[in-house]
C-alpha positions in Angstrom: 105.9 101.8 115.1 106.9 101.7 111.4 110.6 101.2 110.7 110.5 103.9 108.0 110.4 106.5 110.8 113.7 105.6 112.4 117.2 106.2 111.2 118.3 103.3 109.0 121.9 103.0 110.3 120.8 103.0 113.9 118.1 100.4 113.2 120.6 98.1 111.3 123.2 98.4 114.2 120.6 97.5 116.8 119.2 94.6 114.8 122.8 93.3 114.2 123.3 93.3 118.0 120.2 91.2 118.4 121.2 88.8 115.6 124.6 88.2 117.3 122.6 86.4 120.1 121.0 83.9 117.6 123.2 80.8 117.3 122.1 79.9 113.8 123.4 83.1 112.4 127.2 83.1 112.3 130.1 83.9 110.0 130.9 80.6 108.3 134.5 81.3 107.2 137.8 81.3 109.0 139.3 84.3 107.3 138.0 87.7 106.2 136.7 87.6 102.7 135.7 90.1 100.0 132.0 90.0 99.1 132.2 90.7 95.4 134.4 91.7 92.5 133.7 95.4 93.2 135.4 95.2 96.6 139.1 96.0 96.8 139.5 94.9 100.4 137.7 92.6 102.9 135.5 94.2 105.5 137.3 95.7 108.5 134.4 95.5 110.9 134.3 92.4 113.1 130.5 92.2 113.0 130.0 92.9 109.2 128.1 89.5 108.8 125.4 90.6 111.3 125.2 94.1 109.8 124.6 92.8 106.3 122.0 90.3 107.7 120.2 93.2 109.4 120.4 95.2 106.2 118.8 92.3 104.3 116.0 92.1 106.9 115.4 95.8 106.4 115.3 95.5 102.6 112.9 92.6 102.8 110.6 94.7 105.0 110.7 97.7 102.7 110.7 96.0 99.2 110.1 92.2 99.6 109.6 89.7 98.3 113.2 89.8 97.0 115.5 87.2 95.6 119.3 86.9 95.7 119.6 88.7 92.3 117.9 91.8 93.4 119.8 91.9 96.7 123.1 91.4 94.8 122.2 94.5 92.7 121.2 96.5 95.9 124.4 95.7 97.7 126.7 96.1 94.7 129.2 98.9 94.4 131.0 101.0 91.8 134.1 99.1 90.5 137.1 101.2 89.6 138.6 100.0 86.3 141.8 102.1 85.9 141.5 104.4 82.9 138.1 103.1 81.9 135.1 104.7 83.5 133.7 103.0 86.6 130.8 100.6 86.4 128.3 99.3 88.9 129.0 95.7 89.7 126.8 93.3 91.7 127.8 92.0 95.1 128.7 88.3 95.6 125.7 86.0 95.5 127.0 83.2 97.7 127.2 85.4 100.8 123.7 86.8 100.4 122.3 83.3 99.7 124.1 82.0 102.9 122.7 84.9 104.9 119.2 84.3 103.7 119.5 80.6 104.5 120.7 81.3 108.0 117.9 83.9 108.5 115.4 81.3 107.2 116.7 78.7 109.7 116.3 81.2 112.5 112.6 81.7 111.5 113.0 85.4 110.5 112.5 84.9 106.7 110.4 82.6 104.6 110.2 81.6 100.9 107.2 82.6 98.7 106.2 81.6 95.2 103.5 84.2 94.5 102.9 87.0 93.6 106.7 87.1 93.0 109.2 84.4 93.7 111.6 85.2 96.5 111.8 85.6 100.2 109.7 87.8 102.6 109.9 88.5 106.3 108.2 86.0 108.5 106.1 87.3 111.4 108.9 86.7 113.8 111.2 88.9 111.7 108.6 91.6 111.4 108.1 91.6 115.1 111.8 91.9 115.7 112.1 94.9 113.5 109.0 96.6 115.0 110.3 95.9 118.5 113.7 97.5 117.9 112.2 100.4 115.9 109.9 101.1 118.9 112.8 101.0 121.3 114.8 103.4 119.1 111.9 105.8 118.8 111.3 105.9 122.6 115.0 106.5 123.2 115.2 109.4 120.7 
């Protein structure tokens, strides 16, 4: 089952539930934080760290190999600048880098140098996404 055939939001939510069970992936801060200059408020969801990790896994499956810079651009938002017109701003890089490092420690992601430098899904990460996509497709 290809993950392109299932609804992205549902897939990300299910993968996030699976990631909560992995002890190497955890929120490393004591307080809620903003994840970039474009954000006006911190996340309100209690499991936003796992949701963003799941979204990163999905992006690596669809477009990988990807580095921190491309993921920052993807997860960036429009920044309101008062009377000036809004601009697209990149998301914070430290959070994405930390998430990628945690996913790497869990064995879901691995680094590559060629054909393009960045990170790709490891076989374990691909299997996780396929398993959950198959479960969602059967349930639908």
